[in-house]
N, C-alpha and C positions, 0 to 999 in steps of 0.2 A: 254481615261478616264481622266476627269479633276481632278486636285488636290483636296484633301479633303477640305471641307469648314472650314474656321477659325471662331472661336467664338468671338463675340463682348463681351468685358468685361462690363457686366452690373451688378449693385449691387444686391445682394440677398435681398429679402424681406420676412419676416416671420410675419404672422398674427395668433393670437390665439383668437378664438371667442367662445362664449357660448350663445345659444339661440338668435343669431343675434347681440349680443353685443360684441364689440372688447375688449378683455382683454389685449392683447399685440400687438403692431404694431411697428416692428423694423424699418420700413422705416421712420416713423415720430419720432422715438426715444422717444416715450411716452408710459407710462404704465397706465392702468386703472384697478382699483380694483373692482371686482364684488363679492358681498356678497350673498351667497346662503341662501334663506329664510328657514323657518322651513319645509315647504312643500317640498322644494328641497332637504333638508337633508334626509328626510324620503325616498325619491326616488332617492338618489344620485347614487346608483349602476346602476339603469336602465336608468337614464337620462344622466349620464356621457358619455355613448357611443353614445347617440343620438345627444347631443347638443355640446359637446366639439369638436372643429375643429382646425386643424393646416393647414394653407395655406402657401405653400412654392413656391416662384417664383425665379428661378435662371437659369443660363445657364446649358447646358449639359457639364459635365466635363469629359474629359479623364484624366487619372492619370497624364500625362505629363502637360496638361493645368493647372490642379489643383496645382501641385507642383510649376510651374512657377508663377502662379498668387498669391500664398500665401506663397512664400519664404520658401519652405520646406528645411529642413536641414537633417543631418544624426544623427542616434542614437549615444549616447556616447559609445565609445569602451573601454572595460575593458581588459587590457593585464596584463601579469605577471609583467611587469616593472611598470605599474601604480599601481598595487596592492602593490608592494614592496615599492614604493615611499610613498603610503598612510600609510603603516606600519611604515616607518622610521619617518614620520612626527609626528606620535603618540608617538614615543619614546622620552620621556622627563625625564631628571634626576632631578626631583623635589620631594619635600615632598608629594605633592598631588598625583603624579603618583605612588609613592611607597605605599602610603596608599591605593590607589585604587587597586593596584596589590595584596597587602596582603589581603585586604578585599575580593577580588574576589576568591582567592585560600583558604581562611579560612572563609567560609561563616558564621561560628558560631559567628564571631565578630559583623557582622551587625544584626544577629538574636538576640543576647543578648543585643544589644543596645536598641532594641524595647521591651525587655522582661519586663513584668509587674509582679513583685513579688506577689502583692496582688491578681491579677486575674489569673495568669498563674501557680504559683508554686504549689498550692494545687492540681489542676487537673493533673498536671504533676506527682506529687507524687503518686496519686491514680492510674493513668494509668501505671506508672512505676512498681508499686508493682503488678498490675494485669498481665502485660506482663511478668514480671520476674517470676511469678508463672507458667505461661504457658511455659516459656523457659525451666524450669527444666525437665518436662516429655518429651517435644518435642525434646529437645537437646539430651537426652539420647536415645530416640527412633530413631531419625534420625542418630545418631552416629552409632547405630547398623545397620541401613540401608546401611551405607557407608562401611560395612564390618569391621569397626574398633570397638574398645571398646566404650561403651556408654559415658565414661568420655570425649572423644574427641569431642563429640557433645556439651558438656557443654563449652568446650574451644571456640567453634565456636560461642556460644551465649554470650561470654564474651569479647574477644579481639576485633573483628570487630566492635562491637556496640560502644565501647569507641572511636575508631578511627573515626568512621562515625560521631560522635557528632561534631568533629572539622572540618571535610572536606566535609560533605554532605550538599546538598541544600534542601533536602526534610525535612519537619517538622513532618511527620506522619508515614513514613514507619518503620517497625520493622525489622532490619537486624538480621541475624542469620542463623539457619538451615532451609532448605527448601527441601521437599521430592524429587522433580525432580533432584535438584542439588546433593543431597546426593546419589541418585541412579546413576547419571552419574559418580560421583567420584568412587563409588563402582565398576561400570563397568570398569573404567580405571584401577583400582587396580587389578581386576581379569585378565584383559588382560596382565598387567605387570607381574603378577605372572606366567601366562602361557608362556609368551615370555621368561622369565628368568628361566623357569623350576623349579620354587619354589613350592613345594607341601608339604603337611603335611605327615610326615612319622613316623611310630612307629617301635620299635625293642626291643628285649630282651637284657638286660644288666646284667652281673654278678657283684655281689657286695661281696667283701671279708670283712666280719665282724670281722675277727680275730679269732684265735683259731680254724682255720680250718672250720669255718662256711661260706659257700658260698651260697648266695641266688641270685635269678633272679628277676628282676623287669622290667616292661614295661615302656619305656621312649619314648618321641617323640621330634620333633623339633618345637613345637608350638611357643616357644619364638622367634625362628628365623623367622618363618612365620609372626608373628605379627609385628616384627620389619620391615620386608620387606614391609608389607602392609602400615605401617605408613610412611615409606620413599617414597613409590609410591604416597600416598595421598598428602604428603607435596610437592612433585615435581610437581604434577598437580596444586596445589594451587599456587605455586610460578610462574609457567609459565603462568597460567591464569591471575595472577596479572600483570605480565610484559606486556602481550598482551593488557590488559585494559589500562595500563599506556601509552603505545605507541599510542593506538587509541585516548586517550585523548589529548596527546601532539600534534598529527597531526590533531586534531579536526575532528575526524571521527565518532562523535556521531550520525550523520545522517544515518549511515548504518543500524540502527534499523528499518528504514522505509521499508526495504525489508523483514522484518519479520511481515507480516500482521497479523491481529487479527485471521482470520480463520486458518492461519498456526500455530500460537502460541497455539490456542485452540486445534487443532488436535494433535499437538506435545505433549502438557502436558497431554491430555487424553490418548494418547498412552503410555507415560511414566508412567502414573498412573497404567496402566495394569501391567507394569513391577514391580512397587512398590508393588502392590497387590500380585503378584505371589511370590515375594521374601519373603513375610511375612507368606505365608501359612504354611511353614514348622514349624515356631514357634507356630502357632495356633494349629497344630495337634501334635506337639512334635516329629516330624519325622526328619530323616536326608536325605538330597538330595545333589547331586553333584552340584557344581557351574559351570555354562556354560557361555560362552561368544561368541560373533560373531553372524553371521546370523542364524536365527531360534532358538536362544537359549531359547526363551519362550516355543517353542514346546518341546524341549528336557527336559526342567525343568518340564513341566506338565507330561511328560512320567515318570520321576522319582517320581513325587508326587503320581500319581496313582499306581505306582508300590509299594511304601512304605506305602500306606494308611493302610494296615492291621497291621502295627506296630504303629498305633496311640496310644498315651498315654492318657487314659481317663481323668485323673486329669488335665492335661494341656489343653485339649479341653474344659472341663467344666469351668475351670478358664477363658479361653478366651471368651467363650460365655457369662458368667456372667459379665465380664468387658465390653464387647461391649454392652450388654443390659443396663447397668448402664449409659454408656457414651451416648447412643442414647436417653434414656429417659430424662436425665437432659438437654442435649444440645438442643434437638428438642422441648421438651414440657415444659421446664422451662426457659432456657436462651433465646430461640428464640420465646417464647410465647408473642405476643403483649400485652396481658393483664397483665402478670406477670412481664415482662421485665422492665417496667418503675418503678416498686416498688422495684427493686433490687438495692442496693447501688453499686454493681459491679457483673458481671457474676459469677456464681458459678464455682470455679476452679475445675471442675470435674476430669480433667486429673490428677491434683496433688492429689486429694482425692483417686483416684483409685491406683496411685503409692504408696501412704502411706499405704493404706489398704492392697494392695498386698504384700508390704514388711513385714508388721507386721504379716499377716496371714502365709506367707511363713516361717518366722522365727520361730514362735511358733508351727506351724504344721509340721515343718521340711520336706517341700515338696521335696526338692532336695534329702535328704537322704532316705526318705521312698518311694517316688513315681517317682524319677528320673526327676523331673521338673527342667529344666535348668535355672540357675540364672545368674544375671549380673556378679557377681564375685567381686573381689577386686577393689575398686576405690581409687586411690592414693590421699593423702591429700596434699593440697597446689597447687601452680601454677607450670606449667612445666618450666624447665630450657631451655633457648634459645639453639638451636642446629642447625646443618647444614645438617639435613636430606633432606632438600629441593633440594640439588644438586646431589643426588646420582643416580637418574633415569631420569634425564631431557630428555635425548635423546629418551627414551622409551615412553614418554607420551605427546609429542608435539601435535600430531594430536588430541588426546582427550582433551587436555587443550584448544585448540582453540574453540572447540564446547562448552565446559563448560564456557569459558569466555564470549562468545557471548550470550549464553542462559541466564546465570545469570544476565548479564547486561540488556538484553531485558526485562526479567521478572521484574526486580527491577525498571527500569526506566519507564515501563508502569504503575506500581502501583504508582510511584511518580507523574506521570502526572495526574492520576485520582484524587489524593488527592489535588494536586496543583490547578487543575481546580475547584474543589469543594470549596476550601478555599481561592481562589483568590490570589495566589502568583505564582511566576515563578520559574522553576528549570532550571539548565544549564546541558544539557546532557553531554557535554564535561567535566565539573567539576565533574559530577557524575561518569564518567569513571575514572577520577583521584582518586576519593574517593574510589571506589570499588577496583581499582588496588592496592592502598596503603594498604587498609585493608587486602587484600589477601597476599600481599608480606610480610607484617609484621607478619601476623598470621601464615604464613608457617614456621616461625622460632620458634613458640610456640605451635606446634603440633595441629594446627587448620586447618581444610580443608576449601574448598571454601564456602563462605557465599552468601546469597541472601535475598531479602525481602520476607517475608511470608505474604500471603494474609490474612490468618485467624488472625494472631497476629496484623497485621496492622489495620484491620477492628476493632478489639477489642480495640486497642490503641486509635483509633479515636473516637470510640463509647463511651468510658468511659470518654472522655473529654481531651485527651492528646493534648497539644498545640505546644510543641517543642520537640527537641531531648533530652531535660533534662530527659524525660522519659527513654531514653536509659541509662543514668548515674544511675538512680534509679534502673532499672532492673539489671544492671551490679553489683551494690552494693549488691543486694540480691544474685546474683549468686556467688559473691566472698565469701559470708558467707557460701554458700553451698559447694564450693570447699575447703574452709579452715577448715570447722567444720563438716558439715552435711554429706558430701560425703560418708564416710565409712558406714554409717547407711543404705545405699541402696544396700549393698552387697547381701542381700537375695531377691532382687526384681526379680521376674520371667521375663524371656524374653517374654513370651506370653502376659504379661500385656502391655509391650511396643508395641508389634505387634498389639494388639487390638486398642491401641491409634492411630497407623498409619492407620489402615484400616478404622476406623470411620472418620478420618480426610480426607480420599480420597473421601468422598461423594461429596464434592463441585466440584472436578475434573470430576467425572463420570457424574455429572449433565450437563456437557458441551455437552453430546450427544444430548441434546435438541437443540443445535445450528444448527444441521443439518436440522431440519424442517424449521427454519427461513431462513437459507442460500439457501435451495432449492427454496423457494418462491422469494428470493431477487436476487440471482445471481448463475447461474450454474457453473461459473468459481470458485467462492468462495466455493461452495459446493464441487467441485472436489478437490480443494486445501486442504480442511479440510480432506476429505476422503483419499486422496493419502498420505498425511503426517501421518495420524493416522495409516494406514495399513503398511506403510514403517517403522514407529517407532515400531510397534508391532512385525512384522515378521522379519525385518532385525536386527535392534538394535537401541539404542537411538541416537547415533551420526550419523549413516547412515540415520535414519529417518529424522533428521533435515536437512541433506544435500539434500536428495531427495525432501523434502518439499520446500526448497529454490529454487532448480533448477526448479521444476514444477511451482512454483509461477512465476518465471521469464519467463518461457515458455508461461504462460497464458498472460503475458504482451506483449510478442512478438507476440503472435497470435492476440491479440486485435489490435496491431499497424499494423500488416500485412494485416488484413482483416477488416478494419473499415467499418462503415455504409456509404452507398452512396444512393443518391436519386435524383429525379427530382423535381424542384420547379415550382410552378405556382403562378400567380398573384391573390391576394385576391381582388375581385371586389370592386371598390370604394376607393382603396388605392394604394400606391406605395410599398406595402409590398409583399414579395414573400416567400412562405412557402412550406413545403413538401406536395406534392399532395396526399400522402398516409396517412397523418395525418389530414389534413384540407380538408374536403369535398368540400368546396366552392372554393378552390384554383384551378384556371383553367390555363391550358397551353395555351400559345400564339401561334397561327398558324405560322408554318415555323420556330419556335424558340424552342430550348431545353435548359433549364437552369439546369445545373448539379452541385451537391455539393458533396464533398468528405470530410468526417468528420475526417480528420487527416492531419498531415504533409505528404509530399511526399518525400520519401528517398529510398535508394537502396533496402530495404527489401519489400516495398509495391508498388514500382513504376509500376511493371508489373500488379499488381492487380488494380491499378488506371486506367491503360489503358484499361484493360479488362472490368472493371465496366463501364467506359465511353462508350465504344463501345456497351456494352450490353444494356444500358439504352437509348442510342441515335441512332446511326447508325454505322454499322461496315464497315470500308473502304474495308476490305478484301472481304466482300460480294458484295460490289459495284464493285470491280475489277472483280469478277466472272461474275457478270451481264454484265459488259462492254465487257468482253471477249466473252460471248455468243452473245451479240448484234453485236460485230464486226464480229464474225464468221457468223452470220446470214446475215449481210450486204454483207459479202464477197461471200457467197453462192448465194445470190440474184443477185449480180453483175455478177458472173460467168454464172448463168442461163440466165441473160439478154444478155451477150456476145454470148452465144451459140445460143440464139434465133436470134440475129442479123446476126450471121454467116449463120444460116440456111436459112434466107430469103434474104441474100445477100445484106444487106443494112447496112451502118455504119453511117448514118446521123440521126438516131433517138436520140434525145436529152435525157440526163439523168436528171430526175427531181431533183430539189435542195433538196427536202426532203430526197433523197436517199444518199446524200453526207455524208461522215463519217469523214470529216476533222475536224468537231467540237468536235469529241470524241477522244481526244488525250490521249495517254498513260500517266499514272501518272509520274510526274517528280521525279527525284532523290532528296533526301533531300539535301538542300544547305549547303555548308560548311560555316565556320565563315568569309570567305572573300567575300561572296555574298552580294549583296545590299538588303536592306529591301524591301520586296514585296509590291506592290501596292494593293489597295482595289480590291476585286473580282468584275469583271465587267460583269459576266454572271451568270445566274440562274442555279442551279443544275438541271440536266435532269434525273437523276436516282433515286432521292429521293425528298420528299417534305420538307425535313429539310434543311433550307438555312443557319441558324446561330446556333451556339452552344456557350452558355455563361457558363463559369466555375466560380462558386462562390468560391473564394479563401479566404473567411473570416475565415474559420476554419483551414487554413494551417498556422501553427506557423512558419514553415521554410520549405525550399526546398533545398535538396542537389544537387550536380552536376549531379547525375543520374536522379533525378527528373526533372531537367531542360532539360536534353537530351530527356526524355520521353515527356515532354511538346512540345519541338520542333518537335519531331517525329509525335506527334498527330496532331499538327497544320498543318504540311506539308502534311500529308496523307489526312486530310480533305480538304485542299486547292486544292489538285489534282482533287477533284470533285466539285470545286467551292463552298465549304462549309466554311464559315468564322467562326473563333473561336475568341471569346472575353474573356478576363480575368477581373473579377470584384472584387473589395475590397481586393486587394493584400496588405498584411502587408509590413512594411518597410523592415523587414528582408528578405522577399521574393524578393522584388525589388532590394535590395542590392546584392543578389545572382545572379539576372539576369544581373546586371552590371558586376560582377566578372567573369561570364561564357560567356560573350559576346552574351547574348541572343538577345540584340537589333540589332545585326548585321544581324541576320536572320529574326527577327520578328519586326514589326513596334510598336513603343510606342503608336500609336493610337489604338492598340488593348486592352489597359489597361484602365479600367474605375473606377471611384471612387465608384460607387454603381451599383447594379444590374439594377436598373431602368434607370440609364444613359446608360448602355449598351443596354437595351431593346429598348429605344427610338432611340438611334443611329442606331441600326439594322433596325428598322422600317423605319427610314428616308433613310437609305442607300438602302433598298429594294425598296422604292418608287422611288428613283433616278434611280435605275437600270431598274425597270419594268415599271415605269410610273404609277403605281397603286396609287389611291388616298389613303391618310393616313387613312381616315375614314374606308376603307375597309381592312386594314391590320390586324385588329384584336386587336389593342391595346385598352385598356379600357379607352375610353374618359370619361366615367361616373366616373372614378376615379378622375376627376378634372384635368387631364393632357391635356393641350392645347399647341400647337406648332405654332409659327409664323415663317414661312420659307421664307427667302429672298435668294438672290444669295450667300451672304457671311455670313448670320446671322442665327443662330439656337438658339431660346430661349425656354426653357422648363419650364412649370409650373406644379407642382404636389401638390395635396392636399391629406391629409390623416387625419382620425380621430385620436385625441389624446386619446388613450385608454390603460387601464392597461391590463396586461396579462390575468387576469381572465375574464374581459369583452370580450376581443378579442377571447379567446377560446370558451366562451359560445355562442357568437353571430355567430361564424363561424363553430360550430360543430366539435370540435377537436376530432379526433379518436386516438386510441392507435397506437403505432409504430408497423409496420408489424413484425411478429415473424420469418420471414424468415432469419433474420440476427440479432443475439442477442449480437454481439460483441461490439456494441456501440449504443448510443442513438443519435437521431438527435438533433442538437443544435438549439433551437428556439430563433430567434433574432428579435428585433424590432428597426430597425435603421431608423432614419430620419436625413436629413441634416438640 
């Protein structure tokens, strides 16, 4: 077999024409401008496909020839040492560097520099008062949800908001209490009480009043239990803050990308079910035991239905009336598109209900006469700094991790929504530092974990809030409540706060509608939502989040392990190759299979790559079976012939050449790294009509060592049956891996081509050289404008293709939908021209 022909270096020529006029001719280095008339503009969509032409005239390039001819280099390498050197260069002890660092970690400095008092201050005042009014009832309600006294929810609405003004990068989120986070803190508190065997106990105590008067009274350890709850909640808050600080220092804000929108939606909806369940006892005025762990929701509902006969009618009526008022005003006034623009600010219906409930309860003496449970004493002033955060650290680490991640994910998601809407940027790592600092400092002032509230943030942005100055205004209002107004809420019924929480859950329960959209969009996203929701509801909040994250990662692994694969065909009249199952006009070329695998090849999917290739092209193992059967048949025929010869007593009968089996050799063993590169196949396959397999590597971002071994195995097994394998459009990262793994010691560099069309034309020329068949009869689309001048040492290819946009191309070639047999990925549609 003669050595492969070498290509003459001829300059490439590109011509762009329209309607016979040359717009661009790179060979003459001249450009011509062609103006489309009014008639052409009206028919631009139909005429662009017919008249615009790209004519390319260049040699056939293997990857090796292309790299040598155009001085290819290597990609820049990024190592840990180069990263450290870059950081060291940035370290400058200058005033500018200090200012930049301080401004980065105290974002309020740059925000206040751009603050316009005339335009921004009044809207911030109005938004701050509005949000502050919302903070009062929500803080008390969510404080109750966390199993603590309502006043601790007011602390959460005060301390973190002030700190976030200095450290946060978002201008519009409202930090404070949030239902899901309050529930998770309450769940951690319940677990801590159970692990430390702290339960509410009552007993009779004798009291000597003097003079021989001895009385008995019932006492309990409620103060001890409340203190333990507070210590557990503060420990959770402190550890969550430390975790967020560490994530921010190590710049791990990107970890939130693993919490997809379907996962967050399913998790918050499942958590909303827990929130709803926890407030039913306050709505009916009944007592239920607090459960924790797996299936706690089921046990809680068993207690609820068991105690329903003990429902307090006054409590239930008050709850229904409050919910009715909240729904009417929120849905039909505040959210009414006709009335909403006429309102100066949304009606603070939650605050109105709280004030009315407190007043009615006080004058009607609901607690004394009808046993309606009230909030109780609310201390005046701010809490004294304490060290409660260090008492139960070892008991709450696992729960704190979940709380830290969820609070950050929810808050930063809302921050990104508002930042995108108002065209400014947020820093996820700085947000981590801000949330962590808020939680650590707040843990010393009896405030539990804070997060951004969607309802308050939307109201703050809707009434015109511009910056976090709104937080300072709302904190001022809360300070007045804590210092002056707090004790007046002593007679506020708990059922009023429970009604506020249940009505606020409407937005979370509306997320069930996401399932319909996810079912139509992606089965994997649908399954992620459903699995996360069910795990959160039936297992527990923290376990639900863990199960959701693991399942979401499994879906990613499944997609990468079983990506989409297909065969490509040539679109007539072009040098474009497309999925034959999507484009009806794409035709396979005789004796050639073009295979595409829409993923990188690595250890997890290398076996699937090989099986997919064999399934869509030809299976060497089936060819081996066919060959063994053929060899066996030849052997039997030869034995029969020998018996016949012996029976007639003659040994001079010649064996026909057609019966010889020496051309059917057994498959060779895969060569090791010391073997020499193989030569071009010099024989035509006898067991299959597939002579060449071209693997489109354009979708392979990388190939690991296992992937390289599989490629070598595939090439060797096909070569055993005289089937040649070409690789086209390999990325530089893939070629670098070939060099590192000594791929070229077993496989020739001439098997790599710059484009699929180069590989196809080379295969056709090689087939012509082996079989002597005329190129016109090999099946290549000469109508595509591809012409080849063949000399002893020269191969020049010319390809023409219409310059068409994707819509024109799809319309003209009848694009069909992707086959539903494999929904793990979609085919990548490319339009590549040299």
